[in-house]
ZAVEXDO-213417 format. One record per residue (C-alpha): residue number from 1; chain; residue in three letters; x, y, z. Coordinates in steps of 0.1 Angstrom, whole numbers, plus 5000, padded with zeros to 4 digits. Layout:
# residues N
<atom NUM,A,ALA,<X,Y,Z>>
...
//
This chain:
# residues 140
<atom 1,A,UNK,<5012,4840,4999>>
<atom 2,A,UNK,<5003,4878,5001>>
<atom 3,A,UNK,<5027,4903,5016>>
<atom 4,A,UNK,<5022,4910,5053>>
<atom 5,A,UNK,<5040,4928,5080>>
<atom 6,A,UNK,<5073,4911,5074>>
<atom 7,A,UNK,<5073,4917,5037>>
<atom 8,A,UNK,<5104,4932,5019>>
<atom 9,A,UNK,<5103,4970,5015>>
<atom 10,A,UNK,<5073,4972,5040>>
<atom 11,A,UNK,<5048,4964,5013>>
<atom 12,A,UNK,<5016,4948,5025>>
<atom 13,A,UNK,<4992,4936,4998>>
<atom 14,A,UNK,<4962,4929,5020>>
<atom 15,A,UNK,<4929,4947,5014>>
<atom 16,A,UNK,<4933,4971,5043>>
<atom 17,A,UNK,<4969,4984,5033>>
<atom 18,A,UNK,<4976,4978,4996>>
<atom 19,A,UNK,<4961,5009,4980>>
<atom 20,A,UNK,<4979,5034,5003>>
<atom 21,A,UNK,<5012,5016,4999>>
<atom 22,A,UNK,<5010,5012,4962>>
<atom 23,A,UNK,<4993,5041,4944>>
<atom 24,A,UNK,<5015,5071,4938>>
<atom 25,A,UNK,<5042,5057,4961>>
<atom 26,A,UNK,<5078,5056,4949>>
<atom 27,A,UNK,<5093,5022,4946>>
<atom 28,A,UNK,<5120,5016,4972>>
<atom 29,A,UNK,<5142,4997,4946>>
<atom 30,A,UNK,<5138,5022,4918>>
<atom 31,A,UNK,<5126,5055,4934>>
<atom 32,A,UNK,<5122,5071,4899>>
<atom 33,A,UNK,<5092,5048,4894>>
<atom 34,A,UNK,<5060,5047,4913>>
<atom 35,A,UNK,<5048,5014,4925>>
<atom 36,A,UNK,<5015,5022,4908>>
<atom 37,A,UNK,<5015,5052,4884>>
<atom 38,A,UNK,<4978,5059,4878>>
<atom 39,A,UNK,<4971,5060,4841>>
<atom 40,A,UNK,<5005,5045,4831>>
<atom 41,A,UNK,<5009,5008,4835>>
<atom 42,A,UNK,<5042,5006,4816>>
<atom 43,A,UNK,<5057,5031,4841>>
<atom 44,A,UNK,<5043,5013,4872>>
<atom 45,A,UNK,<5070,4993,4890>>
<atom 46,A,UNK,<5044,4966,4901>>
<atom 47,A,UNK,<5036,4958,4864>>
<atom 48,A,UNK,<5074,4955,4857>>
<atom 49,A,UNK,<5078,4932,4887>>
<atom 50,A,UNK,<5049,4909,4879>>
<atom 51,A,UNK,<5059,4908,4842>>
<atom 52,A,UNK,<5095,4900,4849>>
<atom 53,A,UNK,<5108,4932,4831>>
<atom 54,A,UNK,<5120,4951,4862>>
<atom 55,A,UNK,<5156,4963,4861>>
<atom 56,A,UNK,<5160,4952,4898>>
<atom 57,A,UNK,<5152,4919,4915>>
<atom 58,A,UNK,<5132,4889,4904>>
<atom 59,A,UNK,<5098,4884,4889>>
<atom 60,A,UNK,<5070,4885,4914>>
<atom 61,A,UNK,<5057,4865,4931>>
<atom 62,A,UNK,<5092,4856,4939>>
<atom 63,A,UNK,<5099,4818,4938>>
<atom 64,A,UNK,<5064,4811,4926>>
<atom 65,A,UNK,<5047,4805,4893>>
<atom 66,A,UNK,<5042,4837,4872>>
<atom 67,A,UNK,<5008,4853,4875>>
<atom 68,A,UNK,<4984,4842,4847>>
<atom 69,A,UNK,<4984,4867,4818>>
<atom 70,A,UNK,<4947,4876,4824>>
<atom 71,A,UNK,<4955,4887,4860>>
<atom 72,A,UNK,<4984,4908,4847>>
<atom 73,A,UNK,<4961,4923,4821>>
<atom 74,A,UNK,<4935,4930,4848>>
<atom 75,A,UNK,<4960,4949,4869>>
<atom 76,A,UNK,<4972,4968,4837>>
<atom 77,A,UNK,<4936,4978,4829>>
<atom 78,A,UNK,<4930,4990,4865>>
<atom 79,A,UNK,<4961,5011,4863>>
<atom 80,A,UNK,<4953,5025,4829>>
<atom 81,A,UNK,<4919,5035,4842>>
<atom 82,A,UNK,<4936,5057,4868>>
<atom 83,A,UNK,<4939,5031,4896>>
<atom 84,A,UNK,<4906,5041,4912>>
<atom 85,A,UNK,<4900,5032,4948>>
<atom 86,A,UNK,<4872,5009,4959>>
<atom 87,A,UNK,<4841,5028,4965>>
<atom 88,A,UNK,<4835,5041,5000>>
<atom 89,A,UNK,<4806,5060,5015>>
<atom 90,A,UNK,<4810,5098,5015>>
<atom 91,A,UNK,<4821,5113,5049>>
<atom 92,A,UNK,<4826,5078,5063>>
<atom 93,A,UNK,<4861,5077,5078>>
<atom 94,A,UNK,<4872,5044,5092>>
<atom 95,A,UNK,<4907,5034,5103>>
<atom 96,A,UNK,<4913,5002,5083>>
<atom 97,A,UNK,<4948,4996,5093>>
<atom 98,A,UNK,<4980,5009,5109>>
<atom 99,A,UNK,<5017,5003,5106>>
<atom 100,A,UNK,<5028,4989,5129>>
<atom 101,A,UNK,<4997,4968,5131>>
<atom 102,A,UNK,<4977,4962,5163>>
<atom 103,A,UNK,<4997,4937,5184>>
<atom 104,A,UNK,<5028,4941,5162>>
<atom 105,A,UNK,<5061,4946,5181>>
<atom 106,A,UNK,<5086,4971,5168>>
<atom 107,A,UNK,<5121,4982,5177>>
<atom 108,A,UNK,<5126,5010,5203>>
<atom 109,A,UNK,<5128,5044,5188>>
<atom 110,A,UNK,<5100,5041,5162>>
<atom 111,A,UNK,<5097,5075,5146>>
<atom 112,A,UNK,<5068,5069,5122>>
<atom 113,A,UNK,<5033,5056,5127>>
<atom 114,A,UNK,<5011,5051,5095>>
<atom 115,A,UNK,<4974,5051,5099>>
<atom 116,A,UNK,<4954,5040,5068>>
<atom 117,A,UNK,<4919,5051,5065>>
<atom 118,A,UNK,<4891,5034,5045>>
<atom 119,A,UNK,<4885,5065,5023>>
<atom 120,A,UNK,<4896,5099,5014>>
<atom 121,A,UNK,<4907,5122,5043>>
<atom 122,A,UNK,<4898,5159,5043>>
<atom 123,A,UNK,<4931,5174,5055>>
<atom 124,A,UNK,<4913,5205,5067>>
<atom 125,A,UNK,<4897,5184,5095>>
<atom 126,A,UNK,<4930,5173,5108>>
<atom 127,A,UNK,<4947,5198,5132>>
<atom 128,A,UNK,<4967,5197,5164>>
<atom 129,A,UNK,<4947,5177,5189>>
<atom 130,A,UNK,<4926,5159,5163>>
<atom 131,A,UNK,<4943,5126,5170>>
<atom 132,A,UNK,<4954,5111,5202>>
<atom 133,A,UNK,<4980,5083,5206>>
<atom 134,A,UNK,<4976,5062,5237>>
<atom 135,A,UNK,<4991,5031,5250>>
<atom 136,A,UNK,<4968,5001,5246>>
<atom 137,A,UNK,<4971,4995,5284>>
<atom 138,A,UNK,<4957,5030,5291>>
<atom 139,A,UNK,<4923,5022,5274>>
<atom 140,A,UNK,<4892,5029,5295>>
//
């Protein structure tokens, strides 16, 4: 079963979230390693976890059969190729997900909202007032 909102370390492996939460993101268990280190499969924590060579924790998927070697090799090749994102149309910005997700209940005092876009974001287009956070009940 893929990681979802209740996954350990907040890691979601669904199509909408996985890239932003994996590529160039430090591992929570071994912060010196990135979950996916583009161009370096051996120094990518995800490869160590699925290969069963990680210094911390068990082989993933935990409690299930090991991934077939051809799947591990596919992941290694993708990382070795620089972990390119899926192709998206230029200048087409779509919110593909958020954490917490729509309808997800969080504890009071939430201090971080993550919005995941379906493509590259031009930081020069984001300024004070660019985004508005509203309660779902206040929608027109």
